[in-house]
N, C-alpha and C positions, 0 to 999 in steps of 0.2 A: 382467517389474515388478510388481505391479499395480500401480494410480492408489494408491493410499493411501503405500505405497511409496516411488510417483515423485515424490509434496506431500514428506515427509517428505525425503527428498535435499538435492529445493530448499531446505527452510529447512536444513535442516543445512549445508548449504555455502554456504549468504548467512549461515550465522551464524560458522565461523568466519571465515569470512574477514573479515566486519567485525572480531570481535574480534585476530583475525592482524594490522589495520587500526591497530586502539588502540592495542590492548596494545604485539603485539612492533615495530611499527612505530616507536610513539609517535605517531599520524596523520599521517604525514608523507607516505607517501604516500596520502592516501588518493582523487587521484584513477585511478591501479590498481586499486582497491580496490572504490572506484564504477563501474570501467568491467568491472571482473571479473562484478560485483556482474549485472550491468546482461547481458555474456554468459551465466552463471549462465541468468539471469529469459529469455529467450529462447532457450536451449536445451531449457530446463524443456517452455516454449511446444510450442516445434518440435518434441520431438519425444511431449506429448501427442496430436498432430495428424497425426503423420504418415504414421499410414495412411488419410485422409484427399485426396477429390479434392481441396476446397475449402478449405483449409489457408489460403492467398493471401489468401479473399475472411475470412475469422476475423482475421486479420490487418491489413489493413484496418480489422472494426470496432474492434479495440485500440485501432490509431492513432488513431482518430476517437475513440473515450474519450480519451486520454492526452493529443490537440490540446486537447480542453474539461475537462479539468479542469489543464491546463497554465494556460489562457487561464482560468477561471474563479481560479485562484490571482494572475491577476494582476488581471484584477477587480476583488477583495478587494481587495489588498494593503494598499493603509489603515487597512482591520478586523486588529486584531490579534486572531489564535490563529480568525477566523472564516472558515471557505474553505468552501466545496463542493466542498476534493476530496477528502477519505477519502470522502461519502458517492455520486465519483461512480465512486471504481475499488469499492466498496463492492458495484453495482451493475453493472461494471465482470466482478467476480469471482463475485458468483448466477446473468446473465445469458450471458456470454462464458467460462463457464467458469472453476477456481480457477487454472489457469495464466496467463491471461489474465488477469484481476484482478493477482497476481502481479509481471507483468509492465508494466501500466497504474500499478500504483503506482513499482518503482521506478526505471517514467522518464520518470512527472512527477518525483520529486526531481531526476533527473539533470539532466533538460531543467530547468526549468522555473530550477533550482538556475544555468546557465547568467547568468542575469540577477538572483538576487538575491542568488548567491556563494558557490560554491562551498568545501569548508573540510570538518575532520571530522567536518564534524556529515553530510556527507549522505549516506554508507552505513549511519550511522543513521537518519535519518531514507529511503534506497531499503527499507532493512530491514523498520521499521514499516507503512511504504504498505502496498507485499507481503505481507505478513501481514494483514493488515486486509481485501486483498482474495482469497487464495486462504486463506484463513478462511471469509467470505462464497463465497468457491463452492463450499469444504468443505458446507456448510449451504444449500447455494442451497436447497436440495429445500423445505425446513422455510422459507426466507423467499420463496421466491414467493410460498405458503399462507395465510403472516399476517402484516399487516402491524405487527400492533402485535408483533409479536416480532421484524423485522424493525429499528419506530423502537429495537428494545428497543439492536439488536446495535451501532445504530449507535453510540449509548448507550458500549456496552461499546465500541468501536471507542475511541470517545474517550480515552480511555484509555488504553484498550491503545498506543494512538501518546503518550499521555505518558513512559507507562512505561518504555517504549524509548528513547521520548530525554533522563528521566533519568539512563539507565543516560551516555549521553553526558556529560549533566552531570559525574557524578562522575568519569566516565574524563581528559578533558578538564580535571578541578579536580586531583583529587589524584596521576594519571598509573595511577591501577589503580583496579577493585571494592571500593572501602565499604561495606557492610553500614550502616553507622552515616549515611552521607554520602547513601546514596543513597535511606535514610528522609525527611534531612532534606530531600531535594531533590523528596522527589514531594511532601510537605509543604507548601515554599514554594512551588509551582508547582499546586496547588490550582485556584487563580482564572482558568490558565487551561486549566486538567485540564478546566472548569467545562466552557466556553466551548467548547470541541472539542465536548464529550458534546454541548452548545447545539442548536450550527452545522450537528452532527448530523444531530439528528432534524430536521431544519429545516427541511435542502434536502430528508432522507430521505422528509417529509411533503408536499412540494411538488411533487416532480421523481417518485420511481420510479416511480409508477403509473406516466405519461406516457412515462418513458426504458421503464421496462420491457414494454413494449406496442410498442414499435419496438423496442428490441431483441430481442425474441421475435419478432417480425413477421420483423426482415429473417436473426436466425438460421432460424428456418422457411426461409424464401426458399434461403437460403445450401446450407442441407440437403435437398435435394430434389434 
């Protein structure tokens, strides 16, 4: 199975789990769905590095980035929508692989919601941040070389997160996906979407260079 196929399988399995949890299970088994998504993301990460001798050290780097992402969500909790979470997930994907980015995003939502509160929205947050991390990993070569492109991707990621969470809003409100309600949800969420996008650009502008340099050095050391 090639690399692109593995990523597609990871996305597909996670999306199916979220849809089943939201539609077929009525959102009542969100804890089970969240744990299954975390398991799928861990399996994807492990499979991606199964041939490497230093997999455990990569796992440590992912754990560190996850911890920083969670801490950032706590610190900026008083500021609605303005968080460094997505920026850190993007950097994890860019420098630690697509699977590492997905795992960082998914675990950030799962673990931090132990404090902020779990609900049927948790799997959607795991999927949204996971997809952002995975996409950043797929585009890592371009994003590393082009700082304006990285900032643009951060802005797009803000919209991407909002669009996924708007699906949750529609399902929660109507019990099933409806195009009209989804359009209305997107329009009503525009102020938050703008804040998501701006915050990502700000945090990437401030931290991408320093984090990138440190992560690149760490990855180089563990691959020797």
